[in-house]
C-alpha positions as CSV (number, residue, x, y, z in Angstrom):
1,M,13.0,109.0,-117.4
2,I,11.2,112.1,-118.9
3,A,8.8,111.9,-121.6
4,I,9.2,114.8,-124.2
5,P,6.4,114.7,-126.7
6,S,8.0,114.1,-130.1
7,H,5.4,115.9,-132.5
8,S,5.4,113.3,-135.2
9,P,2.3,111.9,-136.6
10,K,-0.1,109.5,-135.1
11,L,1.1,106.1,-135.6
12,T,-0.7,102.8,-135.0
13,P,0.5,100.3,-132.6
14,A,2.2,98.4,-135.3
15,E,3.8,101.4,-137.0
16,Y,5.2,102.6,-133.7
17,F,6.9,99.1,-132.9
18,T,8.5,99.0,-136.5
19,W,9.3,102.9,-136.3
20,E,10.7,102.5,-132.8
21,E,13.2,99.7,-133.7
22,Q,15.0,102.1,-136.0
23,Q,15.4,105.0,-133.4
24,L,18.5,105.7,-131.0
25,C,16.2,106.2,-127.8
26,R,12.9,104.7,-126.2
27,H,9.6,106.2,-126.9
28,E,6.4,105.5,-124.8
29,Y,3.5,105.4,-127.2
30,I,0.2,106.9,-125.6
31,N,-3.1,107.6,-127.8
32,G,-1.4,107.0,-131.0
33,E,1.6,109.6,-129.9
34,V,5.0,109.1,-129.5
35,Y,7.1,110.4,-126.6
36,A,10.6,110.4,-126.4
37,M,12.3,109.4,-123.1
38,S,15.4,111.4,-122.0
39,G,17.9,110.3,-119.8
40,G,18.1,110.6,-115.9
41,S,20.5,111.4,-113.5
42,Q,23.4,109.1,-112.4
43,D,21.6,108.5,-108.9
44,H,18.4,107.7,-110.8
45,S,20.0,105.1,-112.9
46,R,21.9,103.3,-109.9
47,I,18.9,103.5,-107.6
48,A,16.7,101.8,-110.7
49,L,19.6,99.3,-111.2
50,K,19.9,98.1,-107.2
51,F,16.0,97.9,-107.6
52,A,15.7,95.7,-110.2
53,A,18.9,93.5,-109.2
54,L,17.2,93.1,-105.7
55,L,13.8,91.7,-107.1
56,D,15.7,89.6,-109.6
57,N,18.0,88.0,-107.1
58,H,14.8,87.5,-104.7
59,L,12.6,85.8,-107.8
60,V,15.7,83.5,-109.0
61,D,13.8,80.1,-108.3
62,R,10.4,81.4,-109.0
63,P,8.7,81.7,-112.3
64,C,8.6,85.4,-112.3
65,R,10.4,87.5,-114.5
66,V,12.2,90.7,-113.7
67,F,12.2,93.7,-116.3
68,N,14.4,96.9,-116.5
69,S,13.7,100.0,-118.4
70,D,14.2,98.3,-121.9
71,C,10.9,96.4,-121.3
72,R,7.5,98.2,-122.2
73,V,4.3,97.4,-120.5
74,N,1.0,97.4,-122.4
75,I,-1.3,99.7,-120.4
76,F,-4.1,97.0,-120.0
77,G,-7.1,97.2,-122.1
78,T,-5.6,99.8,-124.4
79,D,-2.8,100.1,-127.1
80,D,-0.7,102.3,-125.0
81,Y,2.9,101.1,-123.9
82,T,5.4,102.6,-121.2
83,Y,8.8,101.9,-120.0
84,P,9.2,101.6,-116.2
85,D,12.3,101.4,-114.3
86,A,11.5,98.0,-113.3
87,S,8.6,95.7,-113.5
88,V,7.8,91.8,-112.2
89,S,5.5,89.8,-114.3
90,C,4.6,86.1,-112.8
91,D,1.9,85.8,-115.4
92,R,2.3,82.9,-118.0
93,R,0.5,85.3,-120.5
94,D,3.7,87.5,-120.6
95,T,5.8,85.0,-121.9
96,T,4.0,85.0,-125.6
97,T,5.0,88.6,-126.5
98,A,8.6,89.6,-127.1
99,Q,8.3,93.3,-127.4
100,Y,6.1,94.1,-124.1
101,I,4.5,92.7,-121.0
102,T,0.7,93.4,-120.2
103,Y,0.3,91.8,-116.6
104,P,2.8,92.9,-114.3
105,C,2.0,92.2,-110.7
106,L,4.9,95.1,-109.6
107,I,5.9,98.1,-111.3
108,V,8.7,100.6,-110.1
109,E,9.3,104.1,-111.4
110,V,12.1,106.1,-109.9
111,L,11.0,109.8,-109.1
112,S,12.6,113.0,-110.7
113,D,11.3,116.7,-110.4
114,S,9.8,116.5,-114.0
115,T,8.3,113.1,-113.6
116,E,6.7,113.2,-110.2
117,A,3.3,114.5,-111.0
118,Y,2.8,112.2,-113.8
119,D,4.0,109.1,-112.1
120,R,1.8,109.8,-109.2
121,G,-1.1,110.9,-111.1
122,K,-2.0,110.0,-115.1
123,K,0.4,107.3,-115.3
124,F,-0.7,105.7,-111.9
125,V,-4.3,106.0,-113.1
126,R,-3.6,103.9,-116.5
127,Y,-1.2,101.3,-114.5
128,R,-4.0,100.5,-112.0
129,Q,-6.5,99.6,-114.8
130,N,-4.6,96.4,-114.6
131,P,-6.3,93.3,-112.4
132,E,-2.7,91.9,-112.2
133,L,-1.1,95.2,-110.4
134,R,-0.6,94.8,-106.6
135,D,2.5,97.0,-106.0
136,Y,3.3,100.6,-107.5
137,V,6.6,101.7,-106.1
138,L,7.8,105.1,-106.5
139,V,11.1,105.6,-105.4
140,S,12.7,109.3,-104.8
141,S,16.2,109.9,-106.6
142,Q,16.9,112.9,-104.4
143,E,16.6,111.3,-100.6
144,I,15.7,108.1,-98.9
145,A,12.0,108.0,-99.6
146,I,9.7,105.1,-101.1
147,D,6.0,105.4,-101.4
148,L,4.4,102.1,-101.9
149,Y,0.8,102.0,-103.6
150,R,-0.7,98.5,-102.7
151,K,-3.7,97.1,-103.8
152,G,-5.8,95.4,-101.3
153,D,-7.9,92.1,-101.4
154,D,-11.1,94.7,-101.9
155,G,-9.4,96.1,-104.7
156,R,-8.9,99.4,-102.9
157,W,-5.5,101.2,-103.1
158,E,-3.7,102.4,-100.1
159,I,-0.3,104.3,-100.0
160,L,2.4,103.5,-97.5
161,N,5.2,106.0,-96.7
162,Y,8.9,104.7,-96.2
163,R,11.7,106.5,-94.8
164,A,15.1,106.1,-93.5
165,G,15.2,103.1,-91.0
166,D,11.9,101.4,-92.5
167,S,11.4,98.0,-94.0
168,I,9.6,97.5,-96.8
169,K,7.0,94.7,-97.7
170,L,6.1,94.1,-101.2
171,Q,3.3,91.9,-101.0
172,S,3.0,90.9,-104.7
173,I,6.3,88.9,-104.4
174,N,6.6,88.3,-100.8
175,L,9.7,90.5,-100.4
176,S,10.6,92.5,-97.4
177,F,14.0,94.7,-97.5
178,P,15.4,97.7,-95.4
179,I,14.9,100.8,-97.4
180,E,18.6,101.5,-97.1
181,Q,19.4,98.5,-99.3
182,I,18.3,100.6,-102.1
183,Y,20.3,103.5,-101.5
184,R,23.7,101.9,-100.6
185,G,26.4,104.0,-101.7
186,I,24.3,106.9,-102.7
187,D,25.4,110.3,-101.0
188,F,22.5,112.9,-101.2
189,S,24.8,115.3,-99.2
190,A,27.5,115.5,-102.2
191,P,26.9,118.5,-104.3
192,V,25.7,117.6,-107.5
193,I,27.5,119.4,-110.9
């Protein structure tokens, strides 16, 4: 997804929720301003879907809930809201809000050329304010590559880089899987038209 500023006047969070219900596309809300989310590529969509399905299948008998890019994440300690490609919350506090979650333990963003710097930089700075977040997953949509930012018990973040042939471990939900599972059926050698 690509955030595009919409140049509308600043809104309160309540005005944003009311306004967005009437829009045809989703908008992130940062510092009172709304940013239209443009569509991604077919590969982006398929990768995000495969990742969310993998998470959902793994957590079917647990009290955790998996969300796709239609669910907002409230940036902890702010009135800002984003739409990650997938997120997981195992926190009961997130069952009390219908329009968003605030306490995800895992967030997945599928990268594109136009969003990669933001997803690795300012967006991650915002996300890691959340004391419940343990895994922040950045998934390439152009090659078999996943970068996992993992929060250790000491509160420090480490980055783990995974490529073809690797097995990924998401400690936040106790899930291990081969990286190829996310990319099954996607051919990066095919020309894009």
